[in-house]
C-alpha positions as CSV (number, residue, x, y, z in Angstrom):
1,M,-39.3,-24.4,3.2
2,S,-42.9,-25.0,4.6
3,E,-45.1,-22.3,5.9
4,L,-46.1,-24.3,9.0
5,A,-44.2,-26.8,11.1
6,I,-46.2,-29.0,13.4
7,V,-44.1,-30.3,16.3
8,I,-45.5,-33.2,18.3
9,V,-43.7,-34.7,21.3
10,S,-44.5,-38.3,22.0
11,Y,-44.0,-40.6,24.9
12,N,-45.7,-44.0,25.1
13,A,-48.9,-42.7,23.6
14,R,-49.1,-44.6,20.4
15,A,-52.8,-44.8,20.0
16,D,-53.3,-41.1,20.8
17,L,-50.4,-40.2,18.5
18,E,-51.9,-42.2,15.6
19,A,-55.3,-40.6,16.2
20,C,-53.6,-37.1,16.2
21,L,-51.6,-37.7,13.0
22,G,-54.7,-39.2,11.4
23,S,-56.7,-36.1,12.1
24,V,-54.1,-33.7,10.9
25,T,-53.4,-35.6,7.7
26,A,-57.1,-36.2,7.0
27,H,-57.8,-32.4,7.5
28,P,-54.5,-30.8,6.5
29,P,-53.9,-27.1,6.5
30,R,-54.2,-25.4,3.1
31,R,-50.7,-23.9,3.3
32,S,-47.6,-25.9,3.0
33,Y,-46.7,-27.8,6.2
34,E,-44.5,-30.4,7.7
35,I,-44.9,-32.6,10.7
36,V,-42.1,-33.5,13.1
37,V,-42.6,-36.1,15.8
38,V,-40.0,-36.1,18.6
39,D,-40.1,-39.4,20.4
40,N,-38.9,-39.4,24.0
41,A,-37.7,-43.0,24.0
42,S,-41.2,-44.6,23.9
43,R,-41.4,-48.3,24.6
44,D,-44.7,-48.9,22.8
45,G,-43.5,-48.8,19.2
46,S,-44.7,-45.2,18.6
47,A,-41.8,-44.2,16.4
48,D,-41.9,-47.2,14.2
49,A,-45.7,-47.0,13.8
50,V,-45.4,-43.4,12.6
51,R,-42.7,-44.3,10.1
52,R,-44.9,-47.1,8.7
53,G,-48.1,-45.2,8.7
54,W,-46.9,-41.7,7.9
55,P,-43.7,-41.9,5.9
56,A,-43.7,-38.2,5.2
57,V,-43.5,-37.4,8.9
58,N,-40.0,-36.6,10.2
59,V,-39.5,-38.8,13.3
60,I,-36.7,-37.8,15.6
61,D,-35.6,-40.4,18.2
62,V,-34.2,-38.6,21.1
63,G,-32.9,-41.7,22.8
64,D,-34.0,-40.8,26.3
65,N,-36.9,-39.0,27.9
66,V,-35.7,-35.5,28.0
67,G,-39.0,-33.8,28.9
68,F,-41.4,-31.8,26.9
69,A,-39.6,-28.5,26.6
70,R,-36.3,-29.9,25.4
71,A,-38.0,-32.3,23.0
72,T,-40.1,-29.5,21.6
73,N,-37.0,-27.3,21.1
74,I,-35.3,-30.2,19.2
75,G,-38.3,-30.4,16.9
76,I,-38.4,-26.6,16.4
77,R,-34.7,-26.6,15.5
78,A,-35.2,-29.4,13.0
79,T,-37.6,-27.2,11.0
80,D,-37.4,-23.9,9.1
81,S,-41.0,-22.7,8.8
82,R,-42.4,-19.3,9.3
83,L,-45.0,-20.6,11.8
84,I,-44.7,-23.3,14.4
85,L,-47.5,-25.3,15.9
86,L,-46.9,-27.1,19.2
87,L,-49.4,-29.9,19.3
88,N,-49.9,-32.5,22.0
89,S,-50.0,-36.1,20.9
90,D,-53.3,-36.5,22.6
91,T,-55.2,-34.0,20.5
92,V,-57.5,-34.4,17.6
93,V,-57.8,-31.6,15.0
94,P,-61.1,-31.1,13.2
95,A,-61.3,-30.0,9.6
96,G,-60.4,-26.3,9.1
97,A,-59.3,-25.8,12.7
98,L,-55.6,-25.2,11.9
99,D,-56.5,-22.8,9.0
100,R,-58.7,-20.8,11.2
101,L,-56.1,-20.6,14.0
102,V,-53.4,-19.4,11.5
103,R,-55.7,-16.8,10.0
104,R,-56.5,-15.3,13.4
105,L,-52.8,-15.1,14.3
106,E,-52.0,-13.5,11.0
107,A,-54.8,-11.0,11.4
108,R,-53.1,-9.7,14.6
109,L,-49.7,-8.3,13.6
110,D,-49.0,-7.4,17.2
111,A,-49.5,-11.0,18.3
112,A,-46.9,-13.7,18.4
113,V,-48.9,-16.6,19.8
114,A,-52.5,-17.9,19.3
115,G,-54.3,-20.7,21.1
116,P,-57.6,-22.3,20.2
117,R,-60.6,-23.3,22.3
118,L,-59.9,-26.7,23.7
119,V,-62.6,-29.3,24.5
120,D,-62.5,-32.9,25.8
121,S,-63.8,-35.9,23.8
122,D,-67.3,-35.2,25.1
123,G,-67.1,-31.6,23.9
124,A,-66.7,-30.1,27.4
125,L,-64.7,-26.9,27.7
126,E,-61.1,-27.1,28.9
127,I,-59.9,-23.9,30.6
128,S,-56.8,-23.4,28.5
129,F,-55.8,-19.8,29.0
130,G,-55.4,-17.4,31.9
131,A,-53.3,-14.9,33.9
132,M,-49.6,-15.2,34.6
133,L,-49.0,-17.8,37.2
134,S,-48.6,-16.4,40.7
135,P,-49.8,-17.6,44.1
136,W,-53.1,-15.7,43.8
137,A,-53.6,-16.3,40.1
138,E,-52.9,-20.0,40.6
139,L,-55.5,-20.1,43.4
140,A,-58.0,-18.3,41.3
141,Q,-57.3,-20.6,38.3
142,K,-57.7,-23.7,40.5
143,C,-61.1,-22.5,41.8
144,L,-62.2,-21.8,38.2
145,V,-61.0,-25.2,37.0
146,F,-62.4,-27.3,39.9
147,G,-65.7,-25.3,40.0
148,H,-66.2,-25.8,36.3
149,A,-65.4,-29.5,36.5
150,A,-67.9,-29.8,39.4
151,G,-70.5,-28.1,37.3
152,L,-71.1,-25.2,39.6
153,P,-73.6,-23.1,37.6
154,G,-72.0,-19.7,38.3
155,I,-68.4,-20.8,37.7
156,T,-69.3,-22.9,34.7
157,G,-71.2,-20.0,33.2
158,L,-68.2,-17.7,33.8
159,A,-65.8,-20.2,32.2
160,E,-68.1,-20.6,29.1
161,R,-68.5,-16.9,28.7
162,R,-64.8,-16.2,28.9
163,A,-64.2,-18.9,26.2
164,Q,-66.7,-17.5,23.7
165,T,-64.7,-14.3,23.0
166,E,-61.4,-13.8,21.4
167,C,-59.1,-11.9,23.8
168,T,-55.5,-11.1,24.7
169,V,-54.3,-13.2,27.6
170,D,-51.1,-14.0,29.5
171,W,-50.8,-17.6,28.3
172,V,-52.5,-20.3,26.3
173,S,-52.0,-24.0,26.7
174,G,-49.1,-25.7,25.0
175,A,-51.4,-28.5,24.0
176,C,-52.1,-26.5,20.9
177,L,-50.0,-23.3,20.6
178,L,-49.3,-21.5,17.4
179,V,-46.3,-19.1,17.3
180,R,-44.4,-17.1,14.8
181,R,-40.9,-18.5,14.5
182,V,-39.2,-15.1,14.7
183,D,-40.8,-14.5,18.1
184,A,-40.1,-18.0,19.4
185,V,-36.5,-17.6,18.6
186,A,-36.3,-14.1,20.1
187,A,-37.8,-15.5,23.3
188,G,-35.2,-18.2,23.4
189,L,-37.6,-21.1,22.7
190,L,-38.9,-23.1,25.7
191,D,-37.0,-23.0,29.0
192,E,-35.7,-26.6,29.3
193,R,-35.5,-26.4,33.1
194,F,-39.3,-27.2,33.0
195,F,-39.4,-31.0,32.4
196,L,-43.2,-31.2,32.5
197,Y,-45.8,-28.4,33.2
198,G,-45.4,-24.7,33.3
199,E,-43.3,-24.4,30.2
200,D,-46.2,-23.0,28.2
201,V,-46.9,-20.3,30.8
202,D,-43.2,-19.4,31.0
203,F,-42.8,-19.3,27.2
204,C,-45.8,-17.0,26.8
205,H,-44.3,-14.8,29.5
206,A,-41.1,-14.5,27.6
207,I,-43.0,-13.6,24.4
208,R,-44.9,-10.9,26.3
209,Q,-41.6,-9.5,27.7
210,L,-40.7,-8.8,24.1
211,G,-43.7,-6.5,23.8
212,R,-45.7,-9.1,21.8
213,F,-49.2,-10.4,22.5
214,V,-50.7,-13.8,23.2
215,V,-54.2,-14.4,21.8
216,F,-56.9,-16.9,22.7
217,T,-59.4,-17.4,19.9
218,P,-62.6,-19.6,20.0
219,V,-62.8,-19.4,16.3
220,A,-60.7,-22.6,16.2
221,E,-61.5,-25.6,18.3
222,V,-59.4,-28.6,19.0
223,T,-60.1,-31.8,21.0
224,H,-57.7,-32.5,23.9
225,Q,-57.6,-35.8,25.8
226,R,-56.0,-34.0,28.8
227,G,-52.7,-35.5,29.7
228,R,-53.4,-39.2,28.9
229,S,-49.6,-39.8,28.4
230,G,-49.1,-39.3,32.1
231,Q,-52.0,-41.4,33.4
232,S,-50.1,-44.7,33.5
233,L,-47.5,-43.1,35.9
234,P,-49.5,-40.8,38.1
235,A,-46.9,-40.6,40.9
236,A,-44.1,-39.8,38.5
237,T,-46.3,-37.2,36.7
238,A,-47.2,-35.5,40.0
239,A,-43.5,-35.4,41.0
240,A,-42.6,-33.9,37.6
241,Y,-45.3,-31.2,38.1
242,R,-44.0,-30.3,41.5
243,H,-40.4,-30.1,40.2
244,S,-41.5,-27.7,37.5
245,Q,-43.7,-25.7,39.9
246,L,-40.8,-25.2,42.2
247,A,-38.6,-24.2,39.2
248,F,-41.3,-21.8,38.0
249,Y,-41.5,-20.0,41.3
250,Q,-37.7,-19.9,41.7
251,K,-37.5,-18.2,38.3
252,H,-40.5,-15.8,38.5
253,H,-41.4,-15.5,42.2
254,P,-38.3,-16.3,44.3
255,R,-39.7,-14.7,47.4
256,W,-42.6,-17.1,47.4
257,L,-40.4,-20.2,46.9
258,P,-39.8,-20.9,50.7
259,V,-43.6,-20.6,51.2
260,L,-44.3,-23.0,48.4
261,R,-41.7,-25.5,49.7
262,L,-43.2,-25.3,53.2
263,Y,-46.7,-25.8,51.9
264,L,-45.7,-28.8,49.8
265,R,-43.7,-30.3,52.8
266,L,-46.7,-29.9,55.1
267,R,-48.9,-31.7,52.6
268,G,-46.4,-34.4,51.9
269,K,-46.0,-33.4,48.3
270,L,-42.5,-31.9,48.3
271,P,-40.4,-33.9,45.8
272,T,-37.4,-35.4,47.4
273,S,-35.5,-36.8,44.4
274,H,-34.5,-35.8,40.9
275,L,-36.7,-36.6,38.0
276,S,-36.3,-40.2,36.8
277,G,-37.1,-39.4,33.2
278,N,-40.1,-41.7,33.0
279,V,-42.8,-39.1,32.3
280,S,-43.4,-36.8,29.5
281,G,-46.0,-34.6,27.7
282,T,-47.1,-31.1,28.2
283,G,-49.2,-29.6,31.0
284,D,-51.7,-26.9,30.8
285,M,-52.8,-24.6,33.6
286,G,-56.3,-25.7,33.0
287,R,-55.7,-29.0,34.6
288,R,-53.7,-29.0,37.9
289,S,-53.4,-31.0,41.0
290,D,-53.6,-29.0,44.3
């Protein structure tokens, strides 16, 4: 049994996936580990490329696009490690980052989850943690994200200061999320009603409901290309986000659900059909459409 299982969900992101696996295997964690790639019926040869280039990686062909949460759960159940790392296919892991992340989680016996500082390929900060999603918290998060992206000095300074200190938070991004298996199982793994987006916030909420803590730590830094697997299908990705947003509010804030539906209808963004299964990936609350 390995100490750490790295679970990567892939969907039509072969180049990113190869870069991700290359970074992990070039800078492997010091403790025993295994990598599982769960492929959501990619059409770009991702699964075969991994089998050829990284024969030690366990590739699971799902046979359909089942979404991020369900695919992640399949990967988790295929392993038996003490620690589980959820890692996006569009991430690049620098040397020592995984070891530092593991050490910070192990130093906090009261914590079940740890997330690193995320930056884009240019080194710019990604806002990858925050307060539990609610109408007001979501509005505040959007203002912080958009203000930071626009380079507004006050907001950018606030975001940078927040990301310089290790702290207990409500959620960290599922793009790179380390969790103790015992806590993940106790929380029921990821809620599979969330096809894309919101599953990381919901999962961290379930963890906190157990009396356990979620920690953001800047000691470890990982590069994230921010949802590149969904860029080829922006309309489908947006619809998947709205479906998951509605599901999130139905689960956590049912009184606000009619208000959200009305808001989306007035803006012409209320999804009218079921998910078609042609998008996948994971979303983080640091990058949202309005």
